[in-house]
PyMOL CGO cylinders between C-alpha atoms (Angstrom):
from pymol import cmd
from pymol.cgo import CYLINDER

trace = [
    CYLINDER, 13.55, 35.48, -11.26, 15.30, 35.04, -7.90, 0.3, 1, 1, 1, 1, 1, 1,
    CYLINDER, 15.30, 35.04, -7.90, 11.94, 35.17, -6.08, 0.3, 1, 1, 1, 1, 1, 1,
    CYLINDER, 11.94, 35.17, -6.08, 10.61, 32.43, -8.39, 0.3, 1, 1, 1, 1, 1, 1,
    CYLINDER, 10.61, 32.43, -8.39, 13.60, 30.22, -7.53, 0.3, 1, 1, 1, 1, 1, 1,
    CYLINDER, 13.60, 30.22, -7.53, 12.93, 30.72, -3.79, 0.3, 1, 1, 1, 1, 1, 1,
    CYLINDER, 12.93, 30.72, -3.79, 9.35, 29.55, -4.28, 0.3, 1, 1, 1, 1, 1, 1,
    CYLINDER, 9.35, 29.55, -4.28, 10.52, 26.54, -6.31, 0.3, 1, 1, 1, 1, 1, 1,
    CYLINDER, 10.52, 26.54, -6.31, 13.10, 25.64, -3.63, 0.3, 1, 1, 1, 1, 1, 1,
    CYLINDER, 13.10, 25.64, -3.63, 10.49, 25.97, -0.86, 0.3, 1, 1, 1, 1, 1, 1,
    CYLINDER, 10.49, 25.97, -0.86, 8.00, 23.74, -2.68, 0.3, 1, 1, 1, 1, 1, 1,
    CYLINDER, 8.00, 23.74, -2.68, 10.70, 21.18, -3.50, 0.3, 1, 1, 1, 1, 1, 1,
    CYLINDER, 10.70, 21.18, -3.50, 11.90, 20.95, 0.10, 0.3, 1, 1, 1, 1, 1, 1,
    CYLINDER, 11.90, 20.95, 0.10, 8.29, 20.57, 1.30, 0.3, 1, 1, 1, 1, 1, 1,
    CYLINDER, 8.29, 20.57, 1.30, 7.35, 17.84, -1.20, 0.3, 1, 1, 1, 1, 1, 1,
    CYLINDER, 7.35, 17.84, -1.20, 10.52, 15.81, -0.77, 0.3, 1, 1, 1, 1, 1, 1,
    CYLINDER, 10.52, 15.81, -0.77, 10.66, 15.95, 3.01, 0.3, 1, 1, 1, 1, 1, 1,
    CYLINDER, 10.66, 15.95, 3.01, 12.29, 12.84, 4.48, 0.3, 1, 1, 1, 1, 1, 1,
    CYLINDER, 12.29, 12.84, 4.48, 11.59, 11.58, 7.97, 0.3, 1, 1, 1, 1, 1, 1,
    CYLINDER, 11.59, 11.58, 7.97, 13.24, 8.78, 9.86, 0.3, 1, 1, 1, 1, 1, 1,
    CYLINDER, 13.24, 8.78, 9.86, 11.05, 5.66, 9.88, 0.3, 1, 1, 1, 1, 1, 1,
    CYLINDER, 11.05, 5.66, 9.88, 9.79, 4.88, 13.38, 0.3, 1, 1, 1, 1, 1, 1,
    CYLINDER, 9.79, 4.88, 13.38, 7.73, 2.00, 14.75, 0.3, 1, 1, 1, 1, 1, 1,
    CYLINDER, 7.73, 2.00, 14.75, 3.94, 2.12, 14.55, 0.3, 1, 1, 1, 1, 1, 1,
    CYLINDER, 3.94, 2.12, 14.55, 1.09, -0.05, 15.76, 0.3, 1, 1, 1, 1, 1, 1,
    CYLINDER, 1.09, -0.05, 15.76, -0.58, -0.19, 12.35, 0.3, 1, 1, 1, 1, 1, 1,
    CYLINDER, -0.58, -0.19, 12.35, -0.09, 0.55, 8.65, 0.3, 1, 1, 1, 1, 1, 1,
    CYLINDER, -0.09, 0.55, 8.65, -3.08, 1.28, 6.43, 0.3, 1, 1, 1, 1, 1, 1,
    CYLINDER, -3.08, 1.28, 6.43, -2.86, 0.33, 2.76, 0.3, 1, 1, 1, 1, 1, 1,
    CYLINDER, -2.86, 0.33, 2.76, -5.20, 2.28, 0.46, 0.3, 1, 1, 1, 1, 1, 1,
    CYLINDER, -5.20, 2.28, 0.46, -7.21, 0.11, -1.92, 0.3, 1, 1, 1, 1, 1, 1,
    CYLINDER, -7.21, 0.11, -1.92, -5.34, -0.80, -5.09, 0.3, 1, 1, 1, 1, 1, 1,
    CYLINDER, -5.34, -0.80, -5.09, -4.63, -3.61, -7.54, 0.3, 1, 1, 1, 1, 1, 1,
    CYLINDER, -4.63, -3.61, -7.54, -0.92, -2.83, -7.46, 0.3, 1, 1, 1, 1, 1, 1,
    CYLINDER, -0.92, -2.83, -7.46, 1.21, -4.95, -5.10, 0.3, 1, 1, 1, 1, 1, 1,
    CYLINDER, 1.21, -4.95, -5.10, 4.09, -2.53, -4.46, 0.3, 1, 1, 1, 1, 1, 1,
    CYLINDER, 4.09, -2.53, -4.46, 2.61, -0.84, -1.39, 0.3, 1, 1, 1, 1, 1, 1,
    CYLINDER, 2.61, -0.84, -1.39, 1.71, -4.22, 0.13, 0.3, 1, 1, 1, 1, 1, 1,
    CYLINDER, 1.71, -4.22, 0.13, 5.25, -5.47, -0.42, 0.3, 1, 1, 1, 1, 1, 1,
    CYLINDER, 5.25, -5.47, -0.42, 6.67, -2.35, 1.26, 0.3, 1, 1, 1, 1, 1, 1,
    CYLINDER, 6.67, -2.35, 1.26, 4.28, -2.80, 4.21, 0.3, 1, 1, 1, 1, 1, 1,
    CYLINDER, 4.28, -2.80, 4.21, 5.33, -6.46, 4.53, 0.3, 1, 1, 1, 1, 1, 1,
    CYLINDER, 5.33, -6.46, 4.53, 8.98, -5.42, 4.64, 0.3, 1, 1, 1, 1, 1, 1,
    CYLINDER, 8.98, -5.42, 4.64, 8.26, -2.93, 7.45, 0.3, 1, 1, 1, 1, 1, 1,
    CYLINDER, 8.26, -2.93, 7.45, 6.30, -5.65, 9.27, 0.3, 1, 1, 1, 1, 1, 1,
    CYLINDER, 6.30, -5.65, 9.27, 9.18, -8.14, 9.01, 0.3, 1, 1, 1, 1, 1, 1,
    CYLINDER, 9.18, -8.14, 9.01, 11.55, -5.49, 10.39, 0.3, 1, 1, 1, 1, 1, 1,
    CYLINDER, 11.55, -5.49, 10.39, 9.25, -5.11, 13.40, 0.3, 1, 1, 1, 1, 1, 1,
    CYLINDER, 9.25, -5.11, 13.40, 8.28, -1.54, 12.54, 0.3, 1, 1, 1, 1, 1, 1,
    CYLINDER, 8.28, -1.54, 12.54, 4.54, -2.27, 12.32, 0.3, 1, 1, 1, 1, 1, 1,
    CYLINDER, 4.54, -2.27, 12.32, 2.41, -4.75, 14.26, 0.3, 1, 1, 1, 1, 1, 1,
    CYLINDER, 2.41, -4.75, 14.26, -0.80, -4.86, 12.19, 0.3, 1, 1, 1, 1, 1, 1,
    CYLINDER, -0.80, -4.86, 12.19, -1.69, -4.07, 8.59, 0.3, 1, 1, 1, 1, 1, 1,
    CYLINDER, -1.69, -4.07, 8.59, -5.11, -2.81, 7.49, 0.3, 1, 1, 1, 1, 1, 1,
    CYLINDER, -5.11, -2.81, 7.49, -5.85, -3.83, 3.89, 0.3, 1, 1, 1, 1, 1, 1,
    CYLINDER, -5.85, -3.83, 3.89, -8.58, -1.62, 2.43, 0.3, 1, 1, 1, 1, 1, 1,
    CYLINDER, -8.58, -1.62, 2.43, -10.60, -1.26, -0.72, 0.3, 1, 1, 1, 1, 1, 1,
    CYLINDER, -10.60, -1.26, -0.72, -13.63, -2.76, -2.34, 0.3, 1, 1, 1, 1, 1, 1,
    CYLINDER, -13.63, -2.76, -2.34, -13.56, -2.46, -6.14, 0.3, 1, 1, 1, 1, 1, 1,
    CYLINDER, -13.56, -2.46, -6.14, -13.69, 0.01, -8.99, 0.3, 1, 1, 1, 1, 1, 1,
    CYLINDER, -13.69, 0.01, -8.99, -16.58, 2.43, -8.65, 0.3, 1, 1, 1, 1, 1, 1,
    CYLINDER, -16.58, 2.43, -8.65, -16.80, 2.63, -12.45, 0.3, 1, 1, 1, 1, 1, 1,
    CYLINDER, -16.80, 2.63, -12.45, -16.90, -1.11, -13.20, 0.3, 1, 1, 1, 1, 1, 1,
    CYLINDER, -16.90, -1.11, -13.20, -18.31, -2.51, -9.95, 0.3, 1, 1, 1, 1, 1, 1,
    CYLINDER, -18.31, -2.51, -9.95, -15.67, -5.27, -9.85, 0.3, 1, 1, 1, 1, 1, 1,
    CYLINDER, -15.67, -5.27, -9.85, -12.06, -5.70, -8.74, 0.3, 1, 1, 1, 1, 1, 1,
    CYLINDER, -12.06, -5.70, -8.74, -9.73, -4.53, -11.53, 0.3, 1, 1, 1, 1, 1, 1,
    CYLINDER, -9.73, -4.53, -11.53, -7.39, -7.47, -12.05, 0.3, 1, 1, 1, 1, 1, 1,
    CYLINDER, -7.39, -7.47, -12.05, -5.90, -6.23, -15.32, 0.3, 1, 1, 1, 1, 1, 1,
    CYLINDER, -5.90, -6.23, -15.32, -2.69, -5.06, -13.66, 0.3, 1, 1, 1, 1, 1, 1,
    CYLINDER, -2.69, -5.06, -13.66, -1.98, -8.48, -12.12, 0.3, 1, 1, 1, 1, 1, 1,
    CYLINDER, -1.98, -8.48, -12.12, -3.04, -10.82, -14.96, 0.3, 1, 1, 1, 1, 1, 1,
    CYLINDER, -3.04, -10.82, -14.96, -0.20, -13.14, -15.88, 0.3, 1, 1, 1, 1, 1, 1,
    CYLINDER, -0.20, -13.14, -15.88, 1.95, -12.15, -12.89, 0.3, 1, 1, 1, 1, 1, 1,
    CYLINDER, 1.95, -12.15, -12.89, 2.81, -13.98, -9.68, 0.3, 1, 1, 1, 1, 1, 1,
    CYLINDER, 2.81, -13.98, -9.68, -0.14, -12.13, -8.11, 0.3, 1, 1, 1, 1, 1, 1,
    CYLINDER, -0.14, -12.13, -8.11, -2.76, -13.39, -10.59, 0.3, 1, 1, 1, 1, 1, 1,
    CYLINDER, -2.76, -13.39, -10.59, -5.89, -14.75, -8.94, 0.3, 1, 1, 1, 1, 1, 1,
    CYLINDER, -5.89, -14.75, -8.94, -9.61, -14.33, -8.43, 0.3, 1, 1, 1, 1, 1, 1,
    CYLINDER, -9.61, -14.33, -8.43, -10.36, -11.58, -5.93, 0.3, 1, 1, 1, 1, 1, 1,
    CYLINDER, -10.36, -11.58, -5.93, -13.68, -9.93, -5.13, 0.3, 1, 1, 1, 1, 1, 1,
    CYLINDER, -13.68, -9.93, -5.13, -12.11, -6.86, -3.51, 0.3, 1, 1, 1, 1, 1, 1,
    CYLINDER, -12.11, -6.86, -3.51, -8.88, -4.89, -3.40, 0.3, 1, 1, 1, 1, 1, 1,
    CYLINDER, -8.88, -4.89, -3.40, -8.60, -5.77, 0.30, 0.3, 1, 1, 1, 1, 1, 1,
    CYLINDER, -8.60, -5.77, 0.30, -8.64, -9.51, -0.52, 0.3, 1, 1, 1, 1, 1, 1,
    CYLINDER, -8.64, -9.51, -0.52, -5.94, -8.99, -3.14, 0.3, 1, 1, 1, 1, 1, 1,
    CYLINDER, -5.94, -8.99, -3.14, -3.81, -6.96, -0.70, 0.3, 1, 1, 1, 1, 1, 1,
    CYLINDER, -3.81, -6.96, -0.70, -4.21, -9.69, 1.94, 0.3, 1, 1, 1, 1, 1, 1,
    CYLINDER, -4.21, -9.69, 1.94, -2.92, -12.31, -0.51, 0.3, 1, 1, 1, 1, 1, 1,
    CYLINDER, -2.92, -12.31, -0.51, 0.17, -10.21, -1.25, 0.3, 1, 1, 1, 1, 1, 1,
    CYLINDER, 0.17, -10.21, -1.25, 0.80, -9.56, 2.45, 0.3, 1, 1, 1, 1, 1, 1,
    CYLINDER, 0.80, -9.56, 2.45, 0.55, -13.28, 3.23, 0.3, 1, 1, 1, 1, 1, 1,
    CYLINDER, 0.55, -13.28, 3.23, 2.86, -14.13, 0.32, 0.3, 1, 1, 1, 1, 1, 1,
    CYLINDER, 2.86, -14.13, 0.32, 5.43, -11.69, 1.70, 0.3, 1, 1, 1, 1, 1, 1,
    CYLINDER, 5.43, -11.69, 1.70, 5.40, -12.96, 5.28, 0.3, 1, 1, 1, 1, 1, 1,
    CYLINDER, 5.40, -12.96, 5.28, 2.71, -11.08, 7.20, 0.3, 1, 1, 1, 1, 1, 1,
    CYLINDER, 2.71, -11.08, 7.20, 0.84, -13.42, 9.57, 0.3, 1, 1, 1, 1, 1, 1,
    CYLINDER, 0.84, -13.42, 9.57, -2.89, -13.76, 8.86, 0.3, 1, 1, 1, 1, 1, 1,
    CYLINDER, -2.89, -13.76, 8.86, -3.79, -12.72, 12.42, 0.3, 1, 1, 1, 1, 1, 1,
    CYLINDER, -3.79, -12.72, 12.42, -1.95, -9.43, 11.87, 0.3, 1, 1, 1, 1, 1, 1,
    CYLINDER, -1.95, -9.43, 11.87, -4.00, -8.47, 8.79, 0.3, 1, 1, 1, 1, 1, 1,
    CYLINDER, -4.00, -8.47, 8.79, -7.25, -6.54, 9.19, 0.3, 1, 1, 1, 1, 1, 1,
    CYLINDER, -7.25, -6.54, 9.19, -9.59, -6.35, 6.18, 0.3, 1, 1, 1, 1, 1, 1,
    CYLINDER, -9.59, -6.35, 6.18, -11.65, -3.24, 5.52, 0.3, 1, 1, 1, 1, 1, 1,
    CYLINDER, -11.65, -3.24, 5.52, -13.63, -3.83, 2.38, 0.3, 1, 1, 1, 1, 1, 1,
]
cmd.load_cgo(trace, "trace")
């Protein structure tokens, strides 16, 4: 049982590793229809911790279109062809300058 606890402790300390946030030239946002990661990136940008943001993503492979179900009826509602376009709109709304956003869609 003690050996099992050591393994659990080792896995826990690995998974929940915390590093100090340091400045970076760029942040890359994986494609998504959820705004939370974009908002976090915008906050880092406004603190001067990142200079550019790469918004990525095309659309759902299964449906062939951007999945807007998560944002319908919210402040983020809109017509977007790609996840990258959606992410750009969130970044702009939260204070990232357009010239500092790179689209990869």
